MIGUDO-68882 format. One record per atom (N, C-alpha, C, O, CB): x, y, z; atom name; residue number from 1. Coordinates in steps of 0.001 Angstrom, whole numbers. Atoms other than C-alpha are relative to their C-alpha. Glycine has a CB too. Layout:
! residues N
R        c1        c2        c3   atomo   num
R         X         Y         Z      CA   NUM
...
! end
This chain:
! residues 99
R        c1        c2        c3   atomo   num
R     -1099      -767       963       N     1
R    -15767    -10668     22540      CA     1
R       229      1490       842       C     1
R      -865      1995      1092       O     1
R      -712       298     -1854      CB     1
R       -40     -1160      -683       N     2
R    -14494     -7309     24492      CA     2
R       992       532      -883       C     2
R      2141       273     -1243       O     2
R       293       -45      1522      CB     2
R      -729      -861      1270       N     3
R    -13940     -4813     22073      CA     3
R      1246      1035       450       C     3
R      1255      1791      1421       O     3
R     -1249      1043      -778      CB     3
R     -1225      -722       134       N     4
R    -10563     -3232     21515      CA     4
R       166      1388      1018       C     4
R      -560      2340       732       O     4
R        68       399     -1548      CB     4
R       -66     -1581      -178       N     5
R     -9723      -169     23478      CA     5
R       569      1138      -550       C     5
R      1712      1386      -165       O     5
R       354       204       878      CB     5
R     -1349     -1128       574       N     6
R     -8382      2960     21440      CA     6
R       259       537       979       C     6
R      -227       446      2106       O     6
R      -198      1206     -1107      CB     6
R     -1124      -708      -472       N     7
R     -5854      5061     22311      CA     7
R      -218      1177      -867       C     7
R      -209      1148     -2098       O     7
R      1438      -743      -123      CB     7
R      -387      -937       698       N     8
R     -5942      8541     21727      CA     8
R      1850      1025         0       C     8
R      2646      1540       786       O     8
R     -1199       731       384      CB     8
R     -1749      -112      -102       N     9
R     -2565      9403     20232      CA     9
R      -140      1607     -1156       C     9
R     -1173      2157     -1539       O     9
R      1239     -1977      -963      CB     9
R      -262     -1470       904       N    10
R     -1063     12840     17894      CA    10
R       915      -476      -696       C    10
R      1695     -1253      -145       O    10
R       499      1467       719      CB    10
R      -977       -54       576       N    11
R       993     12723     15301      CA    11
R       979       516      -193       C    11
R      1299      1085       851       O    11
R      -141       -28      -486      CB    11
R      -323     -1267      -117       N    12
R      3131     14687     14349      CA    12
R        17      1111      -454       C    12
R       699      2071       -96       O    12
R       584        32       116      CB    12
R      -195      -985       303       N    13
R      2166     16660     12322      CA    13
R     -1849      1021      1191       C    13
R     -2523      2042      1049       O    13
R       245      -184     -1994      CB    13
R       871      -670      -828       N    14
R      -510     17360     15174      CA    14
R     -1669      -409      -199       C    14
R     -2582       181       379       O    14
R       287      1509      -280      CB    14
R      1059       599       -49       N    15
R     -3370     15485     14302      CA    15
R      -455      -815       599       C    15
R       206     -1850       505       O    15
R      -171      -255      -641      CB    15
R       180      1303     -1424       N    16
R     -5020     13268     17058      CA    16
R     -1366     -1063      -657       C    16
R     -2402      -906     -1301       O    16
R      -746      1036      2090      CB    16
R       482      1294       783       N    17
R     -6329     10128     16059      CA    17
R       -45     -1405      1105       C    17
R       972     -1863      1625       O    17
R      1224      -307     -1401      CB    17
R       404      1782      -681       N    18
R     -7802      6538     18005      CA    18
R       740     -1396     -1104       C    18
R       680     -1925     -2214       O    18
R     -2330      -291      -113      CB    18
R      -509      1931      1594       N    19
R     -5647      3179     17092      CA    19
R      -105      -741      1026       C    19
R       683      -428      1918       O    19
R      2189      -490     -1122      CB    19
R      -227      1687      -690       N    20
R     -6339      -301     19081      CA    20
R      1432      -634       146       C    20
R      1951     -1371       984       O    20
R      -757     -1171     -1011      CB    20
R     -1400       910       279       N    21
R     -2987     -1110     17507      CA    21
R       994       879       648       C    21
R       904      2014      1117       O    21
R       459      -303     -1752      CB    21
R      -925      -763       138       N    22
R       328      -674     17865      CA    22
R       559      1350     -1307       C    22
R      1344      2293     -1198       O    22
R       695      -955       148      CB    22
R      -180      -878      1659       N    23
R       515      1227     14136      CA    23
R        53      1156       501       C    23
R      -869      1689      1118       O    23
R     -1299       -22     -1307      CB    23
R      -126     -1620       -35       N    24
R      1840      4510     14433      CA    24
R      -827       675     -1350       C    24
R     -1357      1772     -1168       O    24
R      1806       472       -82      CB    24
R       416      -731      1035       N    25
R       510      5420     11015      CA    25
R     -1287      1107       263       C    25
R     -2172       643       982       O    25
R      -321     -1023     -1009      CB    25
R      1266      -804      -544       N    26
R     -2219      8461     11429      CA    26
R      -901       -40     -1516       C    26
R      -620       125     -2703       O    26
R       465      1884       676      CB    26
R       665       578       884       N    27
R     -4905      7553      9747      CA    27
R      -369      1760     -1451       C    27
R      -254      1814     -2676       O    27
R     -1575      -906      1088      CB    27
R      -133     -1179      1097       N    28
R     -5513     11411      8102      CA    28
R       954        85      -719       C    28
R       739      -147     -1909       O    28
R         0      1177       413      CB    28
R     -1191      -481       529       N    29
R     -1902     12350      7287      CA    29
R       -54     -1408     -1352       C    29
R       284     -1009     -2467       O    29
R      1518        79      1393      CB    29
R      -405       776       984       N    30
R     -1946      8635      5046      CA    30
R     -1351       481      -846       C    30
R     -1241       535     -2071       O    30
R       302     -1676       397      CB    30
R      1138      -213      1057       N    31
R     -5572      9643      3693      CA    31
R       320      1698     -1187       C    31
R       -28      1930     -2345       O    31
R     -1717       188      1206      CB    31
R      -624      -363      1026       N    32
R     -3620     12774      2776      CA    32
R       944       261      -896       C    32
R      1095      1237     -1631       O    32
R      -123       304         7      CB    32
R     -1204      1105       979       N    33
R      -811     10890      1046      CA    33
R      -232      -744     -1396       C    33
R       464     -1122     -2339       O    33
R       335     -1337       872      CB    33
R       152      1296       980       N    34
R     -2922      8836      -858      CA    34
R       137       342     -1381       C    34
R      -451      1409     -1556       O    34
R     -1401      -721       116      CB    34
R       418      -993      1385       N    35
R     -2664      9726     -4746      CA    35
R     -1434       316      -297       C    35
R     -2234      -253       446       O    35
R       456      -692     -1379      CB    35
R       814       143       349       N    36
R     -5516     10839     -6502      CA    36
R      -623      -776     -1634       C    36
R     -1736      -970     -2123       O    36
R      -104       987       369      CB    36
R       304       951      1283       N    37
R     -4784      8806     -9908      CA    37
R      1282      -636      -287       C    37
R      2245       -90       250       O    37
R      -549       814     -1397      CB    37
R      -696       453      -150       N    38
R     -2577      6740    -10732      CA    38
R       -96     -1226       239       C    38
R      -864     -1649      1104       O    38
R       403       511       479      CB    38
R       364      2193     -1517       N    39
R     -2050      2319     -9916      CA    39
R       -89       467      1081       C    39
R      -953      -236      1606       O    39
R      1636     -1649       489      CB    39
R      -302       586     -1282       N    40
R     -1287      3489     -6284      CA    40
R      -564       685       380       C    40
R       -22      1223      1345       O    40
R      1118      -215       596      CB    40
R      1030      -783      -615       N    41
R     -4419      5559     -5659      CA    41
R     -1174     -1391      -166       C    41
R     -2034     -1579       695       O    41
R      -372      1716      -932      CB    41
R       914      1434      -276       N    42
R     -6381      1917     -6672      CA    42
R       369      -865      1165       C    42
R      -240     -1931      1256       O    42
R       118     -1026     -1242      CB    42
R      -668      1079     -1145       N    43
R     -4335       296     -3345      CA    43
R      -298       211      1579       C    43
R      -373      1290      2166       O    43
R      1674        87       -99      CB    43
R       206      -364     -1614       N    44
R     -4950       -82       244      CA    44
R      1050       654       567       C    44
R      2184       281       266       O    44
R      -191     -1202       912      CB    44
R      -931        63      -285       N    45
R     -3158      1631      2045      CA    45
R      1452      -534       537       C    45
R      2507       -13       174       O    45
R      -326       304       108      CB    45
R      -884       539       239       N    46
R      -912      -797      3459      CA    46
R       954      -865      -600       C    46
R      1933     -1381       -61       O    46
R       -82       -15       335      CB    46
R      -609       544      1557       N    47
R        11     -2372      -619      CA    47
R       474      1538      -732       C    47
R      1420      1651     -1512       O    47
R     -1539      -969     -1185      CB    47
R      -174     -1679       157       N    48
R       270      1334     -1311      CA    48
R      1744      -294       667       C    48
R      2648      -868        61       O    48
R     -1470      1341      1286      CB    48
R     -1099      -458      -978       N    49
R      3174      2073      1679      CA    49
R       799      -916      -341       C    49
R      1931      -481      -133       O    49
R      -240        82      1540      CB    49
R      -571      1080       351       N    50
R      4621     -1613       316      CA    50
R       863       745      -648       C    50
R      1914      1191      -188       O    50
R      -703     -1056      -639      CB    50
R      -330      -320      1089       N    51
R      5344      -384     -2612      CA    51
R      1083      1092      -540       C    51
R      1805      1097     -1537       O    51
R      -992       176      -335      CB    51
R      -375     -1134       -32       N    52
R      6596      2872     -1924      CA    52
R      1143        94      1041       C    52
R      1689      1003      1666       O    52
R     -1092       799       190      CB    52
R     -1023        -7     -1360       N    53
R      8858      1880       402      CA    53
R      1421      -796      -814       C    53
R      2574      -367      -806       O    53
R      -814     -1177      1695      CB    53
R      -791       505      1249       N    54
R     10654      -468     -2220      CA    54
R       615      1143     -1451       C    54
R      1639      1193     -2133       O    54
R     -1142     -1126      -635      CB    54
R      -517     -1053      1211       N    55
R     10511      2496     -4808      CA    55
R      -809      -127      -762       C    55
R      -350       385     -1784       O    55
R      1289      -135      -733      CB    55
R       535       807      1432       N    56
R      7886      1077     -7267      CA    56
R      -981       904       150       C    56
R     -1802       637      1027       O    56
R      -457     -1812      -150      CB    56
R       992     -1402        17       N    57
R      5806      4090     -7564      CA    57
R      -674       483     -2031       C    57
R     -1687      1135     -2284       O    57
R      1456      1703       816      CB    57
R       948       101       985       N    58
R      5191      3858    -11646      CA    58
R      -482     -1361      -343       C    58
R      -272     -2207       526       O    58
R       485       591     -1098      CB    58
R       548      1388       -85       N    59
R      3575       724    -12958      CA    59
R      1666      -674     -1158       C    59
R      1943     -1864     -1309       O    59
R     -2182      -135      -889      CB    59
R      -872      1303       421       N    60
R      6990        63    -15211      CA    60
R       650      -357       602       C    60
R      1127     -1487       497       O    60
R       689       -83      -877      CB    60
R      -866       631     -1321       N    61
R      8877       151    -12140      CA    61
R      -244     -1062       754       C    61
R       480     -1438      1676       O    61
R        84       783       969      CB    61
R       804       304      -365       N    62
R      6856     -1711    -11365      CA    62
R       -12     -1738      -583       C    62
R      -160     -2791        37       O    62
R      -923      1042      -288      CB    62
R       -19      1128       561       N    63
R      7111     -4260    -14100      CA    63
R      1691      -903       137       C    63
R      1810     -2020      -367       O    63
R      -520       402     -1495      CB    63
R      -766        28      -425       N    64
R     10299     -4769    -13083      CA    64
R       542     -1487      1282       C    64
R      1642     -2013      1449       O    64
R      -205      1227       203      CB    64
R       186      1314     -1464       N    65
R      9378     -7812     -9700      CA    65
R      -413      -863     -1309       C    65
R      -556      -764     -2528       O    65
R     -1622       215      1761      CB    65
R       670       667       991       N    66
R      8174    -10504    -10628      CA    66
R     -1416       -59      1465       C    66
R     -1318       725      2409       O    66
R       989     -1736      -828      CB    66
R       533      -300      -698       N    67
R      4642    -11633     -8575      CA    67
R       630      -140      1487       C    67
R       534       555      2498       O    67
R      -961      -472      -340      CB    67
R      -508       740     -1345       N    68
R      6378    -13560     -6011      CA    68
R       890      1378       703       C    68
R       512      1892      1756       O    68
R      1191     -1653      -408      CB    68
R      -171     -1082      -350       N    69
R      8418    -10709     -5570      CA    69
R      -364      1176      1091       C    69
R       -20      1553      2211       O    69
R      -153       163      -737      CB    69
R      1433      -966     -1048       N    70
R      5629     -8206     -4565      CA    70
R      -411      -490      1389       C    70
R      -372      -153      2573       O    70
R     -1674       -95      -796      CB    70
R       954       956      -969       N    71
R      3896    -10522     -2919      CA    71
R       786      -448      1512       C    71
R        97      -878      2437       O    71
R      -379     -1585      -955      CB    71
R     -1313       105     -1194       N    72
R      7058    -10970      -116      CA    72
R        51      1488       837       C    72
R       222      1534      2055       O    72
R      1805      -259      -915      CB    72
R        85      -689      -867       N    73
R      6836     -7521       685      CA    73
R     -1033       220      1353       C    73
R     -2141      -289      1184       O    73
R        79       727      -643      CB    73
R       774       130      -991       N    74
R      5246     -6706      4421      CA    74
R     -1131      1071      -475       C    74
R      -830      2164      -954       O    74
R       754       215      1388      CB    74
R       945      -642       489       N    75
R      1952     -5398      3631      CA    75
R      -698        49     -1228       C    75
R     -1519       861     -1655       O    75
R       287       816       152      CB    75
R      1102       201      1776       N    76
R       693     -6693        86      CA    76
R      -910     -1531       678       C    76
R      -812     -2215      1697       O    76
R      1531      -664     -2253      CB    76
R       777      1262      -364       N    77
R     -1658     -9490       190      CA    77
R      -375      -537     -1525       C    77
R      -451       261     -2459       O    77
R     -1476       343      1064      CB    77
R       488       285      1743       N    78
R     -2717    -11544     -3225      CA    78
R     -1095      1236        32       C    78
R      -546      2049      -712       O    78
R      -934     -1952      -476      CB    78
R       936      -340       292       N    79
R     -5842     -9432     -3097      CA    79
R       456      1257      -719       C    79
R      -271      1989     -1391       O    79
R      -851       -18       998      CB    79
R       501     -1556       657       N    80
R     -4681     -6474     -4259      CA    80
R      1672      -928     -1408       C    80
R      2343       -18     -1895       O    80
R       444      2437      1633      CB    80
R      -247       448      1717       N    81
R     -2514     -8607     -7631      CA    81
R      -519       -10      -992       C    81
R       -43         9     -2128       O    81
R       171      -911      -302      CB    81
R      1351      -423      1392       N    82
R     -5261     -8220     -9719      CA    82
R       -82       449      -132       C    82
R      -853       387     -1089       O    82
R     -1056        35      -385      CB    82
R       293     -2000      -200       N    83
R     -5349     -4542     -9381      CA    83
R      1487       126      -467       C    83
R      1508       780     -1510       O    83
R      -411       975      2121      CB    83
R      -422        94       866       N    84
R     -1906     -4985    -10236      CA    84
R       710      -142     -1303       C    84
R      1630       440     -1878       O    84
R      -144        62       208      CB    84
R      -674       513      1195       N    85
R     -1640     -7060    -13068      CA    85
R      -877       733      -785       C    85
R      -386       676     -1912       O    85
R       112     -1607      -281      CB    85
R       654      -320       704       N    86
R     -4802     -4955    -14636      CA    86
R       957      1380      -531       C    86
R      1236      1950     -1586       O    86
R     -1355        31       591      CB    86
R     -1165     -1838       804       N    87
R     -2350     -1606    -14304      CA    87
R      1063      -768      -795       C    87
R      1085      -493     -1994       O    87
R      1298      1417      1633      CB    87
R      -989       318      1017       N    88
R       363     -3371    -15794      CA    88
R      -313      -184     -1172       C    88
R       401       353     -2019       O    88
R       624      -943       219      CB    88
R       304        40      1140       N    89
R     -1662     -4581    -18647      CA    89
R      -805       819      -857       C    89
R     -1084       569     -2029       O    89
R      -302      -850       -19      CB    89
R       329     -1158       436       N    90
R     -3287     -1212    -19003      CA    90
R      1377       821      -803       C    90
R       901      1467     -1737       O    90
R      -598       718      1273      CB    90
R     -1032      -247       561       N    91
R       145       -24    -20324      CA    91
R       627      -422     -1287       C    91
R       859       299     -2257       O    91
R       569      -201       721      CB    91
R      -143      1394       579       N    92
R      1216     -3437    -22020      CA    92
R      1177      -658       292       C    92
R      2038     -1188      -410       O    92
R       -96       -15     -1387      CB    92
R     -1236       844      -743       N    93
R      3442     -4756    -19505      CA    93
R      -675     -1064      1368       C    93
R     -1749      -896      1946       O    93
R      1278      1375       782      CB    93
R       750      1032      -848       N    94
R      2902     -7797    -17074      CA    94
R      1465      -404       852       C    94
R      2564       -65       412       O    94
R      -906     -1464     -1037      CB    94
R     -1018       629     -1157       N    95
R      5250     -9440    -14058      CA    95
R      1217      -270      -865       C    95
R      1134      -982     -1866       O    95
R      -580     -1545       838      CB    95
R     -1220      1397      -251       N    96
R      8553    -10669    -14373      CA    96
R        19     -1275      -375       C    96
R     -1103     -1593        21       O    96
R       190      -375      1235      CB    96
R       889       883      -656       N    97
R      8175    -13900    -14616      CA    97
R      1724      -548       969       C    97
R      2754        60      1258       O    97
R     -1148     -1366     -1322      CB    97
R      -759       794     -1306       N    98
R     10326    -16197    -12199      CA    98
R       187      1111      1283       C    98
R      -289      2240      1405       O    98
R      1770      -626      -530      CB    98
R      -264      -618     -1070       N    99
R     11630    -15220     -8979      CA    99
R      1082      1904      -231       C    99
R      1379      2570       761       O    99
R       836     -1390       829      CB    99
! end
């Protein structure tokens, strides 16, 4: 199997980085934007961005959605659900029931 060729890119903030995919996300900017605490800090970048795009930045906001709603978001995978359930449980909350 031939390794993918990585292309040098520069983000709008001036960070140089290499990517082999068409993904425009700068890994340096992404690391700088990662929260240091809270439930979003427990998530991988695609899952965190999916919630942020939906306007979900607190556990209370997350509780207004069902698991299936969350899984439909681009960038969200099933391995993230247990982390979200734990964050909800810590606050005495759960996902909304149903669709």
